[in-house]
C-alpha positions in Angstrom: 0.0 0.0 0.0 1.3 3.4 -0.9 1.2 6.5 1.2 -1.7 7.9 -1.0 -4.0 4.7 -0.4 -6.8 5.0 2.3 -6.5 3.0 5.5 -8.2 -0.3 5.6 -11.5 0.4 7.6 -11.4 -3.3 8.8 -8.0 -3.1 10.4 -7.9 -2.8 14.2 -7.2 0.6 15.7 -3.6 0.9 17.1 -3.1 0.3 20.8 -2.0 3.2 23.0 1.4 2.5 24.5 1.4 1.2 28.0 -2.3 0.2 28.2 -3.7 -3.3 27.5 -6.2 -3.8 24.6 -9.8 -4.0 25.7 -9.9 -7.5 24.5 -6.8 -8.5 26.6 -7.3 -12.0 28.3 -9.1 -11.9 31.5 -10.4 -8.2 31.3 -13.7 -7.4 32.8 -15.4 -7.2 36.1 -13.6 -8.7 38.9 -10.1 -8.8 37.1 -8.4 -6.5 39.7 -9.7 -8.8 42.5 -8.5 -11.8 40.9 -5.2 -10.3 40.3 -4.7 -9.3 44.0 -5.8 -12.9 45.0 -3.3 -14.4 42.7 -0.6 -11.9 44.0 -1.2 -13.2 47.4 -0.7 -16.8 46.5 2.3 -16.0 44.4 4.1 -14.1 47.1 3.1 -16.7 49.6 4.5 -19.6 47.4 7.6 -17.8 46.2 8.5 -14.8 48.3 8.9 -11.4 46.9 12.2 -11.8 45.1 11.0 -14.9 43.2 7.4 -13.8 42.5 6.9 -12.5 39.0 4.3 -10.5 37.3 4.0 -13.4 34.6 3.1 -15.8 37.5 0.6 -13.5 39.0 -1.1 -13.0 35.7 -1.1 -16.8 35.1 -2.7 -17.3 38.5 -5.4 -14.6 37.8 -6.0 -15.9 34.2 -5.2 -12.5 32.7 -2.8 -10.9 30.3 0.4 -9.6 32.2 -0.2 -6.3 30.6 -3.5 -6.1 32.8 -1.4 -6.6 36.1 0.6 -3.5 35.1 -2.6 -1.5 34.0 -4.5 -2.3 37.2 -1.7 -2.1 39.9 1.6 -1.1 38.4 5.1 -2.6 39.1 5.7 -5.4 41.3 6.2 -3.4 44.4 2.8 -1.9 44.1 1.2 -5.3 43.4 2.7 -6.3 46.7 1.5 -3.3 48.4 -2.0 -3.9 47.2 -1.7 -7.6 48.3 -0.6 -6.5 51.7 -3.3 -4.1 52.2 -5.9 -6.6 51.6 -4.3 -9.1 53.8 -4.2 -6.3 56.5 -7.7 -5.1 55.9 -9.0 -6.4 59.2 -6.2 -4.7 61.1 -6.6 -1.4 59.4 -9.8 -0.7 61.2 -8.3 -1.6 64.7 -7.1 1.8 65.8 -10.5 3.3 65.9 -11.9 0.3 67.9 -9.0 0.1 70.3 -9.0 3.7 71.4 -12.7 4.3 71.2 -13.3 3.9 75.0 -10.3 5.8 76.1 -6.6 4.7 76.9 -7.3 2.7 80.0 -7.7 -0.6 78.3 -5.9 -0.1 75.2 -3.1 -2.5 75.9 -5.6 -5.4 76.4 -7.6 -4.7 73.4 -4.5 -4.2 71.0 -2.9 -7.3 72.3 -6.1 -9.5 71.9 -6.8 -8.1 68.5 -3.4 -8.4 66.9 -2.6 -11.9 68.5 -6.2 -12.8 67.5 -5.5 -12.0 64.0 -2.4 -14.3 64.1 -4.3 -17.1 65.9 -6.9 -17.4 63.0 -5.6 -19.7 60.3 -7.7 -17.8 57.6 -5.7 -14.5 58.4 -2.5 -16.1 59.6 -1.4 -17.6 56.3 -1.2 -14.3 54.2 0.4 -12.7 57.2 3.1 -15.3 57.3 3.8 -14.9 53.5 4.1 -11.0 54.2 6.4 -11.2 57.0 8.7 -13.8 55.2 8.9 -11.6 52.3 9.6 -8.5 54.4 12.4 -10.2 56.3 14.2 -11.3 53.0 13.7 -8.1 50.8 14.1 -4.5 51.5 11.4 -3.3 49.0 9.0 -5.6 50.7 10.1 -4.5 54.1 9.5 -0.9 53.2 5.9 -1.6 52.1 5.4 -3.7 55.2 6.9 -0.9 57.5 4.9 2.0 55.9 1.8 0.1 56.5 2.2 -0.8 60.0 3.9 2.4 61.1 1.6 4.8 59.2 -1.8 3.0 59.0 -1.9 1.1 62.3 0.6 2.3 64.9 0.5 5.9 63.8 -3.2 6.2 64.2 -3.1 4.6 67.6 -0.3 7.1 68.7 -2.5 10.0 67.4 -5.3 9.0 69.9 -3.0 8.3 72.9 -2.6 12.0 74.0 0.7 11.1 75.9 4.3 12.3 75.5 6.3 10.3 72.9 3.2 8.6 71.7 4.9 7.5 68.4 7.8 5.8 70.2 5.4 4.2 72.7 3.2 2.7 69.9 6.2 1.3 68.1 7.6 -0.3 71.2 4.1 -1.8 71.8 4.1 -3.1 68.1 7.6 -4.4 68.4 6.7 -6.4 71.5 3.5 -7.9 69.8 5.4 -8.6 66.5 8.2 -10.4 68.5 5.7 -12.6 70.3 3.9 -13.3 67.0 7.3 -14.4 65.4 8.2 -16.6 68.2 4.7 -18.3 68.7 3.5 -18.5 65.0 6.6 -18.5 62.8 9.5 -20.1 64.8 6.9 -21.9 67.0 9.0 -21.8 70.3 7.4 -24.0 72.9 5.7 -23.7 75.4 4.8 -20.1 73.8 3.5 -21.9 70.7 1.0 -24.1 72.5 -0.2 -21.8 75.2 -3.8 -20.6 75.1 -4.5 -17.1 73.5 -6.3 -15.9 76.8 -3.2 -16.9 78.9 -0.9 -15.0 76.5 -3.2 -11.9 76.4 -3.4 -11.9 80.2 0.5 -12.0 80.5 1.3 -9.6 77.6 -1.4 -7.0 77.8 -0.1 -5.2 81.0 3.3 -4.9 79.4 1.7 -3.5 76.2 -0.4 -1.1 78.4 2.9 0.2 80.0 4.5 0.8 76.8 1.5 2.8 75.5 0.6 4.8 78.7 2.9 4.1 81.5 5.2 6.6 83.2 
């Protein structure tokens, strides 16, 4: 065809750079949710370093271009998967501080360890923690979520000096217990009842948050 010949009206329109075609495999309602679910499974099985956009796309039944279109590069896919896994915990600051600071240690301890104690929520958390331990990019995503979205909001409600440091010390205490109990499975901590652990740990967490 020469430059003077008209374009074929039956030819498909050219794609815009960086965007998937409308007919890309898997596009449509629920595609983003399928991608995030597949990402959680991919990161859980392979960790952050070995997980791939192609593997996530395959698990979701979509074209890899759709993963980039909906969520962006791998670190943003990981952040979206982490946020979904942490969804129950993201509402916790409002619940914990609703009735004042007097029982905040017990409420925070019971909630955080309760999330870890539930097998449904524990598995994605384990995958996230393992990725965060092994990779700095994953650690930065995890750190920002915990520091800004959970501990930072609790600190804002405490109304005490050094609230940020206090909240982070409480968080460090609970994460350490979760690691020993649910990841490393040190006995007798791993087999102790949740109520017993909360009864022993909550006063220490309360001291971190509101003690002198």
